[in-house]
C-alpha positions in Angstrom: 17.1 12.3 0.8 18.9 15.1 -1.2 22.4 15.7 -1.8 24.0 19.1 -1.4 26.7 20.6 -3.6 29.6 19.0 -1.8 28.2 15.4 -2.1 27.1 16.0 -5.9 30.8 16.8 -6.8 31.8 13.7 -4.8 29.7 11.0 -6.6 31.2 11.7 -10.2 34.7 11.9 -8.6 34.3 8.5 -6.5 32.7 6.6 -9.7 35.8 7.9 -11.8 38.2 6.4 -9.3 36.1 3.2 -8.9 36.2 2.8 -12.6 40.1 3.4 -13.0 40.9 1.1 -10.3 38.6 -1.7 -12.1 40.2 -1.2 -15.7 43.8 -0.9 -14.3 43.4 -4.2 -12.2 42.1 -6.2 -15.3 45.2 -5.5 -17.5 43.4 -2.9 -19.5 45.9 -0.8 -21.7 45.0 1.6 -24.0 45.1 0.9 -27.8 48.5 1.6 -29.1 49.9 1.9 -25.8 51.2 -1.7 -25.4 55.4 -1.8 -25.4 57.1 -3.5 -28.2 59.7 -6.2 -27.3 63.4 -5.1 -27.4 63.8 -7.5 -30.4 62.0 -4.5 -32.3 63.6 -1.8 -31.4 65.2 -1.3 -34.6 63.1 -2.4 -37.8 63.4 -2.3 -41.6 60.4 -2.2 -43.3 60.8 -4.7 -46.6 58.3 -3.8 -49.1 57.9 -3.2 -53.0 55.5 -0.3 -52.3 56.7 2.1 -49.5 54.0 4.6 -50.1 51.1 3.1 -49.6 48.4 3.7 -47.0 49.4 0.8 -44.8 53.3 1.4 -45.2 52.7 5.2 -44.1 50.5 4.2 -41.3 52.8 1.4 -40.2 56.0 3.9 -40.1 54.2 6.7 -38.2 52.9 4.4 -35.6 56.4 2.4 -35.2 58.1 6.1 -34.7 55.5 7.1 -32.2 56.2 3.7 -30.0 60.0 4.6 -30.1 61.2 2.3 -32.6 64.0 3.1 -35.0 63.3 2.8 -38.7 66.3 1.4 -40.4 67.4 1.7 -44.2 69.4 -1.7 -44.0 69.6 -4.9 -41.8 73.2 -4.5 -40.8 73.5 -3.0 -37.1 75.7 0.2 -37.2 77.8 -0.8 -34.3 78.6 -4.1 -32.7 76.7 -2.9 -29.3 73.6 -2.0 -31.5 70.7 -4.1 -31.4 70.2 -6.1 -34.4 67.7 -5.1 -37.0 64.2 -6.5 -37.3 62.8 -7.2 -40.9 59.1 -6.6 -41.2 58.0 -7.8 -44.8 55.0 -6.6 -46.4 54.6 -8.9 -49.2 51.0 -7.7 -50.2 49.6 -4.5 -49.4 46.3 -4.0 -51.4 43.2 -1.9 -51.4 40.3 -3.6 -53.4 37.1 -2.3 -54.5 34.0 -4.0 -55.7 30.3 -3.3 -56.5 28.3 -4.7 -53.9 24.8 -3.3 -55.1 23.4 -1.9 -58.1 20.3 0.4 -58.8 17.3 -0.3 -60.9 19.1 1.3 -63.8 22.1 -0.8 -63.2 24.3 1.9 -61.8 26.5 1.3 -58.5 25.0 2.1 -55.3 27.1 0.6 -52.8 30.6 -0.5 -52.9 32.7 -2.7 -50.8 36.3 -1.8 -50.1 38.8 -4.3 -48.6 42.5 -3.8 -47.6 44.6 -6.8 -47.5 47.8 -7.2 -46.1 50.3 -10.3 -46.0 53.2 -9.6 -43.5 55.8 -11.4 -41.5 58.6 -10.6 -39.1 61.9 -11.8 -38.8 64.3 -11.0 -35.9 68.1 -12.2 -35.5 67.5 -14.5 -38.3 64.8 -16.2 -36.7 61.0 -16.1 -38.1 59.0 -14.6 -35.2 55.7 -14.1 -37.0 55.1 -16.4 -40.0 53.5 -14.8 -43.0 49.8 -13.7 -42.0 47.0 -12.3 -43.9 45.0 -9.5 -42.4 41.8 -8.2 -44.0 39.5 -5.3 -43.0 36.3 -4.4 -45.2 33.8 -1.6 -45.1 30.6 -0.9 -47.4 30.3 2.7 -48.6 27.2 3.8 -50.6 27.7 5.7 -53.7 25.7 8.9 -55.0 26.6 9.8 -58.4 25.6 13.6 -57.5 28.3 13.6 -54.9 31.3 12.3 -56.7 33.8 14.7 -55.3 32.8 13.9 -51.5 32.9 10.2 -52.2 36.4 10.1 -53.7 37.3 11.8 -50.4 35.5 9.6 -48.1 36.8 6.6 -50.4 40.6 8.1 -49.3 39.5 8.3 -45.4 38.1 5.0 -45.5 41.5 3.5 -47.1 43.4 5.2 -44.2 41.2 4.1 -41.5 41.3 0.9 -43.0 45.0 0.9 -43.1 45.1 2.3 -39.4 42.9 -0.8 -38.3 45.4 -3.2 -39.8 48.4 -1.4 -38.4 46.9 -1.6 -35.1 46.7 -5.5 -35.4 50.1 -5.8 -36.6 51.3 -3.7 -33.6 49.4 -5.9 -31.2 50.8 -8.9 -32.5 54.1 -7.9 -32.2 53.9 -6.8 -28.6 52.5 -10.2 -27.8 56.1 -11.6 -28.8 58.1 -12.4 -25.5 
């Protein structure tokens, strides 16, 4: 049985409608789309080093989620929501040699991003200090040093973004 042009257009559309209905019905939410609780509508990020890949990504994603970033924990008016404090106690990008060549030259590096964080809202610790880590391996070729340096920086940013996603997912689960 052959399909005509009208039927051929109908099948992909019907499949799309079925997929959307199934994903919507199971509670599927696009990454980064989970709403944050009202207690974190105003956030102050407390960190010793505010210009890291993780801190930059966190600020960017919080703003995108509609969160106001505060510079102090004191509300600007009595009607304003209290400021939640997100503490970044450790924010570190680590590098270690994972493999050596026969000439004792590094051939592969392991990069690990480590973050310790906690969240306090209205004087109550909402998230106890948690450790998050993300690791990736990267091969090294001494003939392509500049390209590998750029790749290393991109990897740092990607690992930071991954960890920020985990933090926001954990915060969005607070109710």
